[in-house]
C-alpha positions, 0 to 999 in steps of 0.5 A: 359569791358577791351579789348584784347589789352590795350595801355597806355603811360606816360611821366615821369621826369626820365632818361630812363636808371634809369627807365629801371633799376627799371623795370628790378628789380622784387622787385619793382613791388610788391612795387609800383603796387597795386594788385601785392603781390610778384614778385621774380626771380623763375628760369633762362631759356635759359639765361633769368629770369623767374619771379613768380608773386602773383597777386590778391586782398584781396577779389579775387582769387589769380593768380600765374604767371610765367613770362618770361622776355625778355629785350633789354637795347640797344633798350629800349624794355622789354617784360613780357611773361606769356605763360601759360595764353597767355598774355604779356606786351611790354614796350618801353622806349624813351627820353632824359637825364632827361625825358622818354616816356614809351609806354606799350601794354598789350595783354589779361590783363583779363587773368592775374589779376582777377579784369581786366575783369570787368574794362574798358581800362581807369582803366587798363591804369590808374593802369599802370600809377600809378605804373610808377609814383610811380617809379618816386617818388622812384627816386626823394625821394617823402616823401610818406611813412607815414601811419596814422590811426587817430593818428594826428586827436584827434577827429577822433581817439576818435570817432573811439575808442568810435565806437569800444568799443560800437559796440563790447559791452565792456561797455554794461551792462543790469543792472545799478548796474553792470555797476557802479561796472565795472566802479568803478573797473577801477577807482580804479586800472586803466586799469591794470589786477587789474582794469580788474578783479575788473571790471569783478568781478562787472559785471560777477563774476561767469563766468570762467576767467582762466583755466590752467592744475590744474583747473579753477577760476572765475572773482570773485574768482581772484578778491577776492584772489588777494585782500587777496594776496595784503594784505598779501604782504602789511603786508610783507612791499611791497607797492607803489614804490617797485619793485618785480621780477617775474620768472614764466611760464603762470599759474593762480598763475602768473596772481594772482601775477601780479594782486596783485602787481598792486593793491599795486601800486608796479612795476613788472619786468617780468623775462624770463626763458632764463636769466642766474642766474647772470643776474637775480641777477644783475637785482635784485640788480640794480633795488633794488627789494624788493621781487621776486616770482619764480616757484620752478623749477627756484630756481637755477636761483634765487640762487644768488639774494641778501639775502635782497630780500624777496623770495616767491614761486608761488607754495608751495615747499616741498623742502623749507617748510619755503618759502611762496607760493601764497596759503600760502600768500592768507590764511593769507591776511586780509583787503583791500589795497585800491586804490594805490597812483599811478599805478605800472609799468610793466617792461619787457625785450626785446627779446635780439635776436641780443644783450643783452636784455634791460629793458623797461618800458611799459606805463600804458593805460589810457583808452580804446584806446589800446583795440579799437586799437586791435579791429579795425583790429582783430575780437575778440568778447565778451565772447570769449574763448581764448587760450594764448599759448604765454608766459605771461612774454613777451609783446605779451602774456601779451597784449593778457591777458589784452585784454581778460578782457574787452572782458570777455573772458575765457582764457585757459593757456598753461605753456609749449608749445606742439603742440599736447597738444595745439590742444587737448585744442582747441578741449576740450574747443572749443577755438575760438581765439588762441594767438601764436608766430611764432615757435608755428605756425611752430610746429603746422604745423609739427604735422602729418595730421593723428594726427591733424585729431584726434581733432575737431578744427572747433571752431577755428576762429582766430589765432593771431601771434606776436613776430616775422615775419612769413615766406611766406611759413609758412603763405601759408601752414597754410592758406591751412590747417586751412583756412583764420583765421591767423592774424599777429601782428607787434610790440615789447616791445618798440612800443607795436603795430605797424601794423596788417595784416589781412587774406585779406592782407596775401592772396595776400602779405604773408610777409606783416606786415599790416596796422596801427591799430586805433590811430597809425601811422608808417613811413619809414625814412632815416638816416637823419630822412627824410621821404622816398618814397613808396617802399624805404627801410629805418628805421621803426618808429612807433607812438601811445599812448602806446610807451615805457616810455624808457629803464632803462639800455640803451639810449632811442630809437630815437624819430621823430615826436612822433614816435620812432625807432623800430630798424627794416628796411622796406618799405611801399607799394602802398597800405600803408602796411608795410613790414619788411626786417631786423633788422637795425644791420643785414644790410650788404654791400656785393660787394657794394650792400645792403643785408639783411638776410630775403630774403635769409631766405624766399627763404630757407623756400620755400625748402621742405628739410629745416625745419628752417634757420637763416642767419647772416652777418659777415666780409669778406676779399674779399667783405667787408661783407658776409652772413652765413646761419645756416640750420636745415634739415628736417628728412629724407632729404639730402641737398647739400650746393652748390645746395643751393648756386646755388638756392639762386644765381638764386632767389636773385643774387650773393651778396645774396649767403651765403659764409658759409652754416652750418647744425645744429640740432636746432636754438638757441631760447629764451623763446618766440621762437625768434632765438638768432642770436647773439649766432649762431656762437657759435653753433657746426656745420657740413658743 
C-alpha cells in the first residue's frame, strides 16, 4: 500500500533547463505518463496557471483534478498543488549542463490516481521515473513511436485472424452443404459484396439482409436479383474491365448495383452528391465510363456526362420512361454471368476537405484479414442488427456494409440522415450496432431529451463513428447520455483502417484515435522519414494489407517501410495510442511557434455557447501566419469575440488566439458531414 509520502529521484542525461521547459508544459504529461488522459491550462489565478488533469484507467473511475502550478525557474523548483484533494507534488531540479538530478516528493498520492492506493511505493516511484525518462527520449529523439499489432509477424497475424474468425462464428455452419455453398460463393466472386451475398444465400437464404424505407430483402433475394441484374448489364455490353459510375443515396437498389457490377468484374466509381455536374462529367470522360447509374433526383448532376455513356436509373422515373431502372433491368436479365475473369475495382473519392477530392482505388480483400481486423477491437456479433447511417458512397459506410455480410447481419439503411428518424429506426428494429460519422453523433446529441425519451434505445450496444475526429466534449457528452458504447475509427479512403479507440480508451483520453487493429501498424515520422519518439508530433504513417492501390489522378502517397503517409500530423503516447492533431497542410507557424487548429477547436467545443466551429490558418503580415475561427452559435446565446480570444489565450497561449473570429449560420460540409475548410473563406460572415 502506498504511504502518505512517496519520494522518488532520477538521474537524467538532459540539461536542467530543457527538463524544466518540458515539465512546465502541461501537454507533455498526458503524452509520457500513463494514466494521465489529458492535461491543459484551465485558468489563471493570481497570475499562476491552473491545470486541469484527467486521470484514471480504462477500467477505473476517472478523477478530474484542478492543479495549481507554482514554478520558480531560478530555484529549480516546481509544485503541483491539488488543494481539493489535499495532495501535491514537489519537484526539484539540479545538475550540470548536460545532466539533471530530479527529486520528487509526492504527498497523499493515493488521493490523486484511483490505482495508487493499491500500489507499493516502489511502483509509484517507478511510474514517475518512467515518465521522466520518456521526456529524455523526447529530447534525444529516441525512435519509439511505431506501434505494431502483428503486422511484422506473418505467423502471429494469421493465428490472430483464425482466432477472430472462429471465435466469432463467421465460418461456423451446422450443415456441410451450407458450408460448401458459403465457401463456393467466396471462391467465385472473392471478398466482395457479390461474394458475400452469394455465400450468405448459400448459408441463410431466407434471413432478412437489408431493410430500407420501402421494404426488406433477404440474402437469397439479393443474390438472385443481382444475378439477373448482372446478366442484363452484360447484354448491354458491360463486362470485365469496363468502368461504371454510381451516384445514389444509401438504399437497396444501390447495394444491388454494387453487387451486380462486382459479379461482372467491372470497375465501379462511387460518385458523391456534393460533386458539381462539371466534375462528374470530367470523371466520366477521363475514366471512360461505359455507363452511369443515378437516382432520379440527381439527374441534373449527370446532365453533362458524354452522350456515349449509357445511363440507367436506380429507380423508375416517370419523367424519363425511356430510361431503364434497376427493376426493368432485373425483369429482362437472363442467365448466369459466371465467374469474372478478375475482380472489379472499387474506386472512391477522397473527402476533399482541404483540397480537390482525389480518385483512389481501394484494394480487393483476399481473405478474412480485414474482417478479423475490425473484430479484434469492435464487439460485433453474429446475426447482428446494424443501422448504417454513414453514406455507402464513402469508405466508412462501405466498409461497414462489407463487414455486415460475414456477420450475417440485418442492415437497416437511412438514405437521408435525420437524428429523430435514426432514433425511431433504432427502437423499431431493435438495432444493436449503429454506424455513423461525427456530424451524426452531434445531431443526435442535439435532439432534446424529451424527444429522445420517446424511443426505447435499450437495444443499442455499439456505436462506431468514423470519417473524422470527434471532439472531447462530444465524446464525453455522448458517453454521459448513452453509456460507454462509443467506438471511434481512424482511417481514410487511402489507408482504410489505421486505429480504433474503444470505450476504455475514450473514458480516460477522449481525443485519442486508439490503437492499431490486428495486422496493422502506425508510426510517427519526421520530415526526413525518421521515426520520432513517443510524444513528438510528426507525420502519421499507417501500414496493413488494405492500403490504397494509389490515386488515378494524383501522385501517389509517400511510402516508408510498408506504410503510407496519411496526410495527418499526430503523436503516440506512452501507452501506444495514437492522437491526431491536424492535417499536415493545416500546420502554421505563428510568431515562431508551431500551431494547429484542432486544439483551438477542442477548446471552443467546451463552450456551451458554441454549437460547432472550424479553425483555419492563413498569412499574416506581423506574425507570418495566423488562425481564423468560424463559429456557429447555439440558438439563444450571444458570444463576444474578445471574450473568446481571452479564453483561448488562457487555455492555449498567445500564438493560438485566432486573429479573426467570424460567426456564421452553418459550416460548409460534404455529403459525409466533413467540414470543407477550403471553402470557409468564401462564406458570408458577421464578425
